[in-house]
C-alpha positions, 0 to 999 in steps of 0.5 A: 542657275540664272533663274534662281538668282532672278527669283531671289532678286525679285523676292528681295525687291518685293520685300524691300518695296513692302517695307517701304510701303508699310513705313510710308503708310504708317507715317502717312496715317500718323500725319492724318491722325495729327491733322484730324486732332488739330482740326477738331480743336 
């Protein structure tokens, strides 16, 4: 039973970290793209 809860906790933690990573990456890519556009002009 404890192993079952640990598995659920690890899965949720992994999904949470993945979401945070994707959002951070998307924001970072957007900032880099804006910086490149400003640099070109």
